[in-house]
PDB file of N, CA, C and O in Angstrom:
ATOM      1  N   MET A   1     -10.296  27.639 -16.829  1.00  0.00           N
ATOM      2  CA  MET A   1      -8.812  27.764 -17.095  1.00  0.00           C
ATOM      3  C   MET A   1      -8.022  26.770 -17.030  1.00  0.00           C
ATOM      4  O   MET A   1      -8.448  25.683 -16.639  1.00  0.00           O
ATOM      5  N   PRO A   2      -6.734  26.941 -17.395  1.00  0.00           N
ATOM      6  CA  PRO A   2      -5.887  26.135 -17.990  1.00  0.00           C
ATOM      7  C   PRO A   2      -4.862  25.828 -16.187  1.00  0.00           C
ATOM      8  O   PRO A   2      -4.073  24.890 -16.077  1.00  0.00           O
ATOM      9  N   ASN A   3      -5.058  26.523 -15.377  1.00  0.00           N
ATOM     10  CA  ASN A   3      -4.707  27.465 -14.071  1.00  0.00           C
ATOM     11  C   ASN A   3      -4.925  26.096 -13.148  1.00  0.00           C
ATOM     12  O   ASN A   3      -4.137  25.303 -12.634  1.00  0.00           O
ATOM     13  N   ASP A   4      -6.740  26.229 -13.195  1.00  0.00           N
ATOM     14  CA  ASP A   4      -7.254  25.735 -12.565  1.00  0.00           C
ATOM     15  C   ASP A   4      -7.172  23.983 -12.578  1.00  0.00           C
ATOM     16  O   ASP A   4      -7.368  23.301 -11.573  1.00  0.00           O
ATOM     17  N   SER A   5      -6.899  23.528 -13.706  1.00  0.00           N
ATOM     18  CA  SER A   5      -6.798  22.124 -14.193  1.00  0.00           C
ATOM     19  C   SER A   5      -5.795  21.519 -13.816  1.00  0.00           C
ATOM     20  O   SER A   5      -5.658  20.329 -13.534  1.00  0.00           O
ATOM     21  N   HIS A   6      -4.643  22.858 -13.807  1.00  0.00           N
ATOM     22  CA  HIS A   6      -3.437  22.474 -13.055  1.00  0.00           C
ATOM     23  C   HIS A   6      -3.073  22.067 -11.363  1.00  0.00           C
ATOM     24  O   HIS A   6      -2.389  21.214 -10.797  1.00  0.00           O
ATOM     25  N   ARG A   7      -3.650  22.812 -11.095  1.00  0.00           N
ATOM     26  CA  ARG A   7      -3.648  22.790  -9.772  1.00  0.00           C
ATOM     27  C   ARG A   7      -4.920  21.645  -9.149  1.00  0.00           C
ATOM     28  O   ARG A   7      -4.988  21.197  -8.004  1.00  0.00           O
ATOM     29  N   ARG A   8      -5.632  21.434 -10.037  1.00  0.00           N
ATOM     30  CA  ARG A   8      -6.558  20.214  -9.512  1.00  0.00           C
ATOM     31  C   ARG A   8      -5.842  18.736  -8.895  1.00  0.00           C
ATOM     32  O   ARG A   8      -5.850  18.038  -7.881  1.00  0.00           O
ATOM     33  N   ALA A   9      -4.963  18.826 -10.865  1.00  0.00           N
ATOM     34  CA  ALA A   9      -4.311  17.650 -10.991  1.00  0.00           C
ATOM     35  C   ALA A   9      -3.061  17.607  -9.685  1.00  0.00           C
ATOM     36  O   ALA A   9      -2.762  16.495  -9.251  1.00  0.00           O
ATOM     37  N   ALA A  10      -2.336  18.911  -9.073  1.00  0.00           N
ATOM     38  CA  ALA A  10      -1.185  18.712  -8.505  1.00  0.00           C
ATOM     39  C   ALA A  10      -2.193  18.377  -6.973  1.00  0.00           C
ATOM     40  O   ALA A  10      -1.780  17.759  -5.991  1.00  0.00           O
ATOM     41  N   GLU A  11      -3.313  18.865  -7.107  1.00  0.00           N
ATOM     42  CA  GLU A  11      -4.162  18.490  -5.433  1.00  0.00           C
ATOM     43  C   GLU A  11      -4.045  16.929  -5.161  1.00  0.00           C
ATOM     44  O   GLU A  11      -3.467  16.527  -4.151  1.00  0.00           O
ATOM     45  N   PHE A  12      -4.525  16.186  -5.950  1.00  0.00           N
ATOM     46  CA  PHE A  12      -4.989  14.767  -6.563  1.00  0.00           C
ATOM     47  C   PHE A  12      -3.304  13.689  -6.221  1.00  0.00           C
ATOM     48  O   PHE A  12      -3.189  12.633  -5.598  1.00  0.00           O
ATOM     49  N   HIS A  13      -2.346  14.448  -6.865  1.00  0.00           N
ATOM     50  CA  HIS A  13      -0.830  13.841  -6.876  1.00  0.00           C
ATOM     51  C   HIS A  13      -0.860  13.866  -5.413  1.00  0.00           C
ATOM     52  O   HIS A  13      -0.839  12.846  -4.725  1.00  0.00           O
ATOM     53  N   ASP A  14      -0.917  15.294  -4.869  1.00  0.00           N
ATOM     54  CA  ASP A  14      -0.442  15.278  -3.557  1.00  0.00           C
ATOM     55  C   ASP A  14      -1.350  14.425  -2.320  1.00  0.00           C
ATOM     56  O   ASP A  14      -0.746  13.995  -1.337  1.00  0.00           O
ATOM     57  N   LEU A  15      -2.850  14.225  -2.468  1.00  0.00           N
ATOM     58  CA  LEU A  15      -3.415  13.450  -1.802  1.00  0.00           C
ATOM     59  C   LEU A  15      -2.511  11.523  -2.011  1.00  0.00           C
ATOM     60  O   LEU A  15      -2.199  10.690  -1.160  1.00  0.00           O
ATOM     61  N   ALA A  16      -2.377  11.530  -3.627  1.00  0.00           N
ATOM     62  CA  ALA A  16      -1.747  10.015  -4.130  1.00  0.00           C
ATOM     63  C   ALA A  16      -0.194   9.707  -2.754  1.00  0.00           C
ATOM     64  O   ALA A  16       0.025   8.735  -2.030  1.00  0.00           O
ATOM     65  N   ALA A  17       0.235  10.453  -2.848  1.00  0.00           N
ATOM     66  CA  ALA A  17       1.362  10.675  -1.748  1.00  0.00           C
ATOM     67  C   ALA A  17       1.168  10.684  -0.209  1.00  0.00           C
ATOM     68  O   ALA A  17       1.876  10.242   0.696  1.00  0.00           O
ATOM     69  N   HIS A  18       0.087  11.274  -0.208  1.00  0.00           N
ATOM     70  CA  HIS A  18       0.040  11.071   1.424  1.00  0.00           C
ATOM     71  C   HIS A  18      -0.110   9.576   1.625  1.00  0.00           C
ATOM     72  O   HIS A  18       0.572   8.769   2.258  1.00  0.00           O
ATOM     73  N   ALA A  19      -1.450   9.421   0.733  1.00  0.00           N
ATOM     74  CA  ALA A  19      -2.011   8.540   0.939  1.00  0.00           C
ATOM     75  C   ALA A  19      -1.027   7.216   0.944  1.00  0.00           C
ATOM     76  O   ALA A  19      -1.275   6.544   1.945  1.00  0.00           O
ATOM     77  N   HIS A  20      -0.515   6.931   0.544  1.00  0.00           N
ATOM     78  CA  HIS A  20       1.193   6.071  -0.085  1.00  0.00           C
ATOM     79  C   HIS A  20       2.057   5.830   1.066  1.00  0.00           C
ATOM     80  O   HIS A  20       2.761   4.857   1.335  1.00  0.00           O
ATOM     81  N   ARG A  21       1.788   7.268   1.883  1.00  0.00           N
ATOM     82  CA  ARG A  21       2.649   7.711   3.097  1.00  0.00           C
ATOM     83  C   ARG A  21       2.393   6.978   4.260  1.00  0.00           C
ATOM     84  O   ARG A  21       3.107   6.319   5.016  1.00  0.00           O
ATOM     85  N   VAL A  22       0.855   7.331   4.207  1.00  0.00           N
ATOM     86  CA  VAL A  22      -0.498   6.831   5.406  1.00  0.00           C
ATOM     87  C   VAL A  22      -0.146   5.553   4.709  1.00  0.00           C
ATOM     88  O   VAL A  22       0.885   5.904   4.135  1.00  0.00           O
ATOM     89  N   ALA A  23      -0.390   3.922   4.288  1.00  0.00           N
ATOM     90  CA  ALA A  23      -0.253   3.065   3.794  1.00  0.00           C
ATOM     91  C   ALA A  23       0.957   2.893   4.154  1.00  0.00           C
ATOM     92  O   ALA A  23       0.749   1.936   4.900  1.00  0.00           O
ATOM     93  N   ALA A  24       2.119   3.070   4.220  1.00  0.00           N
ATOM     94  CA  ALA A  24       3.323   2.411   4.755  1.00  0.00           C
ATOM     95  C   ALA A  24       3.769   1.931   5.903  1.00  0.00           C
ATOM     96  O   ALA A  24       4.395   0.887   6.084  1.00  0.00           O
ATOM     97  N   ALA A  25       3.243   3.160   7.100  1.00  0.00           N
ATOM     98  CA  ALA A  25       2.957   2.926   8.864  1.00  0.00           C
ATOM     99  C   ALA A  25       2.117   1.221   8.983  1.00  0.00           C
ATOM    100  O   ALA A  25       2.691   0.160   9.228  1.00  0.00           O
ATOM    101  N   PRO A  26       1.050   1.370   8.795  1.00  0.00           N
ATOM    102  CA  PRO A  26       0.735  -0.098   9.126  1.00  0.00           C
ATOM    103  C   PRO A  26       1.114  -1.023   8.301  1.00  0.00           C
ATOM    104  O   PRO A  26       0.518  -2.078   8.520  1.00  0.00           O
ATOM    105  N   HIS A  27       2.019  -1.084   7.252  1.00  0.00           N
ATOM    106  CA  HIS A  27       2.581  -2.435   6.598  1.00  0.00           C
ATOM    107  C   HIS A  27       3.711  -2.423   7.736  1.00  0.00           C
ATOM    108  O   HIS A  27       3.620  -3.419   8.453  1.00  0.00           O
ATOM    109  N   GLU A  28       4.554  -1.718   8.019  1.00  0.00           N
ATOM    110  CA  GLU A  28       5.571  -1.525   9.016  1.00  0.00           C
ATOM    111  C   GLU A  28       4.735  -2.172  10.046  1.00  0.00           C
ATOM    112  O   GLU A  28       4.963  -3.359  10.278  1.00  0.00           O
ATOM    113  N   LYS A  29       3.968  -1.677  10.580  1.00  0.00           N
ATOM    114  CA  LYS A  29       3.308  -2.666  11.807  1.00  0.00           C
ATOM    115  C   LYS A  29       2.559  -3.917  11.578  1.00  0.00           C
ATOM    116  O   LYS A  29       1.595  -4.275  12.255  1.00  0.00           O
ATOM    117  N   GLU A  30       3.260  -4.804  10.194  1.00  0.00           N
ATOM    118  CA  GLU A  30       2.176  -5.740   9.880  1.00  0.00           C
ATOM    119  C   GLU A  30       0.735  -5.530  10.411  1.00  0.00           C
ATOM    120  O   GLU A  30       0.171  -6.384  11.095  1.00  0.00           O
ATOM    121  N   ASP A  31       0.061  -4.127   9.997  1.00  0.00           N
ATOM    122  CA  ASP A  31      -1.160  -4.546  10.058  1.00  0.00           C
ATOM    123  C   ASP A  31      -1.929  -4.283   8.448  1.00  0.00           C
ATOM    124  O   ASP A  31      -2.407  -3.248   7.982  1.00  0.00           O
ATOM    125  N   HIS A  32      -1.790  -6.040   7.692  1.00  0.00           N
ATOM    126  CA  HIS A  32      -1.978  -5.857   6.472  1.00  0.00           C
ATOM    127  C   HIS A  32      -3.450  -4.886   5.933  1.00  0.00           C
ATOM    128  O   HIS A  32      -3.585  -4.243   4.893  1.00  0.00           O
ATOM    129  N   LEU A  33      -4.188  -5.035   6.798  1.00  0.00           N
ATOM    130  CA  LEU A  33      -5.596  -4.735   6.365  1.00  0.00           C
ATOM    131  C   LEU A  33      -5.776  -3.442   6.189  1.00  0.00           C
ATOM    132  O   LEU A  33      -6.262  -2.936   5.178  1.00  0.00           O
ATOM    133  N   SER A  34      -5.327  -2.763   7.328  1.00  0.00           N
ATOM    134  CA  SER A  34      -5.306  -0.979   6.989  1.00  0.00           C
ATOM    135  C   SER A  34      -4.139  -0.491   5.703  1.00  0.00           C
ATOM    136  O   SER A  34      -4.221   0.288   4.753  1.00  0.00           O
ATOM    137  N   ALA A  35      -3.199  -1.268   6.165  1.00  0.00           N
ATOM    138  CA  ALA A  35      -2.515  -0.974   5.179  1.00  0.00           C
ATOM    139  C   ALA A  35      -3.123  -0.798   3.497  1.00  0.00           C
ATOM    140  O   ALA A  35      -3.098   0.221   2.806  1.00  0.00           O
ATOM    141  N   HIS A  36      -3.606  -2.033   3.178  1.00  0.00           N
ATOM    142  CA  HIS A  36      -4.250  -2.161   1.815  1.00  0.00           C
ATOM    143  C   HIS A  36      -5.479  -1.584   1.551  1.00  0.00           C
ATOM    144  O   HIS A  36      -5.984  -1.775   0.445  1.00  0.00           O
ATOM    145  N   GLU A  37      -6.188  -0.742   2.584  1.00  0.00           N
ATOM    146  CA  GLU A  37      -7.665  -0.304   2.028  1.00  0.00           C
ATOM    147  C   GLU A  37      -6.726   1.459   1.923  1.00  0.00           C
ATOM    148  O   GLU A  37      -6.786   2.267   0.996  1.00  0.00           O
ATOM    149  N   HIS A  38      -6.044   1.552   3.052  1.00  0.00           N
ATOM    150  CA  HIS A  38      -4.801   2.735   2.317  1.00  0.00           C
ATOM    151  C   HIS A  38      -3.917   2.786   1.305  1.00  0.00           C
ATOM    152  O   HIS A  38      -3.446   3.868   0.957  1.00  0.00           O
ATOM    153  N   SER A  39      -3.658   1.901   0.846  1.00  0.00           N
ATOM    154  CA  SER A  39      -2.714   1.312  -0.710  1.00  0.00           C
ATOM    155  C   SER A  39      -4.368   1.767  -1.597  1.00  0.00           C
ATOM    156  O   SER A  39      -4.398   2.793  -2.277  1.00  0.00           O
ATOM    157  N   ARG A  40      -5.611   0.879  -1.462  1.00  0.00           N
ATOM    158  CA  ARG A  40      -6.158   1.138  -2.011  1.00  0.00           C
ATOM    159  C   ARG A  40      -6.680   2.855  -2.566  1.00  0.00           C
ATOM    160  O   ARG A  40      -7.063   3.119  -3.705  1.00  0.00           O
ATOM    161  N   GLN A  41      -6.580   3.656  -1.630  1.00  0.00           N
ATOM    162  CA  GLN A  41      -7.579   5.043  -1.514  1.00  0.00           C
ATOM    163  C   GLN A  41      -5.746   5.858  -2.425  1.00  0.00           C
ATOM    164  O   GLN A  41      -5.676   6.907  -3.066  1.00  0.00           O
ATOM    165  N   ALA A  42      -4.966   5.192  -2.210  1.00  0.00           N
ATOM    166  CA  ALA A  42      -3.506   5.894  -2.899  1.00  0.00           C
ATOM    167  C   ALA A  42      -3.938   5.445  -4.416  1.00  0.00           C
ATOM    168  O   ALA A  42      -3.648   6.227  -5.321  1.00  0.00           O
ATOM    169  N   MET A  43      -4.422   4.573  -4.648  1.00  0.00           N
ATOM    170  CA  MET A  43      -3.870   3.717  -5.920  1.00  0.00           C
ATOM    171  C   MET A  43      -5.525   5.147  -6.633  1.00  0.00           C
ATOM    172  O   MET A  43      -5.405   6.094  -7.410  1.00  0.00           O
ATOM    173  N   GLU A  44      -6.760   4.648  -5.930  1.00  0.00           N
ATOM    174  CA  GLU A  44      -7.610   5.476  -6.308  1.00  0.00           C
ATOM    175  C   GLU A  44      -7.317   7.198  -7.083  1.00  0.00           C
ATOM    176  O   GLU A  44      -7.701   7.631  -8.169  1.00  0.00           O
ATOM    177  N   HIS A  45      -6.238   8.061  -5.653  1.00  0.00           N
ATOM    178  CA  HIS A  45      -6.226   9.348  -5.667  1.00  0.00           C
ATOM    179  C   HIS A  45      -5.035   9.247  -6.919  1.00  0.00           C
ATOM    180  O   HIS A  45      -4.717  10.357  -7.346  1.00  0.00           O
ATOM    181  N   SER A  46      -4.438   8.252  -7.471  1.00  0.00           N
ATOM    182  CA  SER A  46      -3.759   8.603  -8.262  1.00  0.00           C
ATOM    183  C   SER A  46      -4.253   8.340  -9.761  1.00  0.00           C
ATOM    184  O   SER A  46      -3.820   8.992 -10.711  1.00  0.00           O
ATOM    185  N   ALA A  47      -5.139   7.387  -9.872  1.00  0.00           N
ATOM    186  CA  ALA A  47      -5.958   7.390 -11.247  1.00  0.00           C
ATOM    187  C   ALA A  47      -6.432   9.059 -11.141  1.00  0.00           C
ATOM    188  O   ALA A  47      -6.223   9.861 -12.052  1.00  0.00           O
ATOM    189  N   LYS A  48      -6.908   9.302 -10.231  1.00  0.00           N
ATOM    190  CA  LYS A  48      -7.539  10.701 -10.150  1.00  0.00           C
ATOM    191  C   LYS A  48      -6.704  11.997 -10.907  1.00  0.00           C
ATOM    192  O   LYS A  48      -6.917  12.849 -11.770  1.00  0.00           O
ATOM    193  N   ALA A  49      -5.745  11.611 -10.103  1.00  0.00           N
ATOM    194  CA  ALA A  49      -4.395  12.471 -10.876  1.00  0.00           C
ATOM    195  C   ALA A  49      -4.176  12.118 -12.116  1.00  0.00           C
ATOM    196  O   ALA A  49      -4.086  13.045 -12.921  1.00  0.00           O
ATOM    197  N   TYR A  50      -4.054  10.955 -12.539  1.00  0.00           N
ATOM    198  CA  TYR A  50      -3.860  10.740 -13.748  1.00  0.00           C
ATOM    199  C   TYR A  50      -5.029  11.929 -14.563  1.00  0.00           C
ATOM    200  O   TYR A  50      -4.916  12.964 -15.219  1.00  0.00           O
ATOM    201  N   GLU A  51      -5.794  11.338 -14.222  1.00  0.00           N
ATOM    202  CA  GLU A  51      -7.205  12.068 -14.837  1.00  0.00           C
ATOM    203  C   GLU A  51      -7.463  13.376 -15.742  1.00  0.00           C
ATOM    204  O   GLU A  51      -7.903  13.585 -16.873  1.00  0.00           O
ATOM    205  N   ALA A  52      -6.863  14.313 -14.450  1.00  0.00           N
ATOM    206  CA  ALA A  52      -7.071  15.493 -14.038  1.00  0.00           C
ATOM    207  C   ALA A  52      -5.814  15.801 -14.733  1.00  0.00           C
ATOM    208  O   ALA A  52      -5.921  16.616 -15.650  1.00  0.00           O
ATOM    209  N   ALA A  53      -4.801  15.388 -14.526  1.00  0.00           N
ATOM    210  CA  ALA A  53      -3.507  15.852 -15.570  1.00  0.00           C
ATOM    211  C   ALA A  53      -3.664  15.356 -16.814  1.00  0.00           C
ATOM    212  O   ALA A  53      -3.794  16.335 -17.549  1.00  0.00           O
ATOM    213  N   GLN A  54      -3.718  14.439 -17.397  1.00  0.00           N
ATOM    214  CA  GLN A  54      -4.675  14.219 -18.988  1.00  0.00           C
ATOM    215  C   GLN A  54      -5.174  15.813 -19.047  1.00  0.00           C
ATOM    216  O   GLN A  54      -4.378  16.647 -19.479  1.00  0.00           O
ATOM    217  N   GLU A  55      -6.525  16.229 -18.599  1.00  0.00           N
ATOM    218  CA  GLU A  55      -7.282  16.951 -18.885  1.00  0.00           C
ATOM    219  C   GLU A  55      -6.539  18.246 -18.849  1.00  0.00           C
ATOM    220  O   GLU A  55      -6.522  19.085 -19.750  1.00  0.00           O
ATOM    221  N   ALA A  56      -5.850  18.313 -17.555  1.00  0.00           N
ATOM    222  CA  ALA A  56      -4.983  19.740 -17.547  1.00  0.00           C
ATOM    223  C   ALA A  56      -4.373  19.671 -18.519  1.00  0.00           C
ATOM    224  O   ALA A  56      -4.574  20.750 -19.076  1.00  0.00           O
ATOM    225  N   PHE A  57      -3.438  18.822 -19.395  1.00  0.00           N
ATOM    226  CA  PHE A  57      -2.961  19.065 -20.490  1.00  0.00           C
ATOM    227  C   PHE A  57      -4.051  19.478 -21.787  1.00  0.00           C
ATOM    228  O   PHE A  57      -4.025  20.465 -22.522  1.00  0.00           O
ATOM    229  N   ARG A  58      -4.775  18.599 -21.762  1.00  0.00           N
ATOM    230  CA  ARG A  58      -5.415  19.033 -23.013  1.00  0.00           C
ATOM    231  C   ARG A  58      -6.341  20.080 -22.694  1.00  0.00           C
ATOM    232  O   ARG A  58      -7.042  20.033 -23.704  1.00  0.00           O
ATOM    233  N   LYS A  59      -6.843  21.021 -21.964  1.00  0.00           N
ATOM    234  CA  LYS A  59      -6.939  22.283 -22.196  1.00  0.00           C
ATOM    235  C   LYS A  59      -5.119  23.412 -22.476  1.00  0.00           C
ATOM    236  O   LYS A  59      -4.514  24.002 -23.371  1.00  0.00           O
ATOM    237  N   SER A  60      -5.061  23.247 -21.737  1.00  0.00           N
ATOM    238  CA  SER A  60      -3.459  23.559 -21.680  1.00  0.00           C
ATOM    239  C   SER A  60      -3.442  23.694 -23.644  1.00  0.00           C
ATOM    240  O   SER A  60      -3.594  24.709 -24.323  1.00  0.00           O
ATOM    241  N   GLU A  61      -3.260  22.619 -23.985  1.00  0.00           N
ATOM    242  CA  GLU A  61      -2.956  22.269 -25.214  1.00  0.00           C
ATOM    243  C   GLU A  61      -4.650  23.172 -26.113  1.00  0.00           C
ATOM    244  O   GLU A  61      -4.260  24.070 -26.860  1.00  0.00           O
ATOM    245  N   SER A  62      -5.404  23.108 -26.111  1.00  0.00           N
ATOM    246  CA  SER A  62      -6.256  24.204 -26.850  1.00  0.00           C
ATOM    247  C   SER A  62      -6.516  25.763 -26.314  1.00  0.00           C
ATOM    248  O   SER A  62      -7.078  26.702 -26.877  1.00  0.00           O
ATOM    249  N   PHE A  63      -5.923  25.671 -25.080  1.00  0.00           N
ATOM    250  CA  PHE A  63      -5.662  27.078 -24.599  1.00  0.00           C
ATOM    251  C   PHE A  63      -4.661  27.828 -25.589  1.00  0.00           C
ATOM    252  O   PHE A  63      -4.889  28.762 -26.358  1.00  0.00           O
ATOM    253  N   LEU A  64      -3.734  27.279 -25.386  1.00  0.00           N
ATOM    254  CA  LEU A  64      -2.508  27.756 -26.589  1.00  0.00           C
ATOM    255  C   LEU A  64      -2.763  27.693 -28.070  1.00  0.00           C
ATOM    256  O   LEU A  64      -2.006  28.460 -28.664  1.00  0.00           O
ATOM    257  N   LYS A  65      -3.510  27.090 -28.794  1.00  0.00           N
ATOM    258  CA  LYS A  65      -3.888  26.838 -29.980  1.00  0.00           C
ATOM    259  C   LYS A  65      -4.735  28.325 -30.121  1.00  0.00           C
ATOM    260  O   LYS A  65      -4.332  29.235 -30.845  1.00  0.00           O
ATOM    261  N   LYS A  66      -5.648  28.379 -29.514  1.00  0.00           N
ATOM    262  CA  LYS A  66      -6.267  29.866 -29.375  1.00  0.00           C
ATOM    263  C   LYS A  66      -5.375  31.057 -29.847  1.00  0.00           C
ATOM    264  O   LYS A  66      -5.406  31.718 -30.884  1.00  0.00           O
ATOM    265  N   LYS A  67      -4.467  31.122 -28.605  1.00  0.00           N
ATOM    266  CA  LYS A  67      -3.600  32.163 -29.520  1.00  0.00           C
ATOM    267  C   LYS A  67      -2.571  32.485 -30.388  1.00  0.00           C
ATOM    268  O   LYS A  67      -2.429  33.645 -30.773  1.00  0.00           O
TER     269      LYS A  67
END
């Protein structure tokens, strides 16, 4: 179902945004090791969000073609 795919992509985008915000706090405190780990997690979530968005787009496209 296309809506499920879009919801999944949105969840990954939210996770990525949260991880970016979390990474900012240690950077401000000059705790670069923690910040680096949070940045890495943010990057992983961003990549998953991109993949999920692409999948949602493909499913939506095929769903609309069937109609």
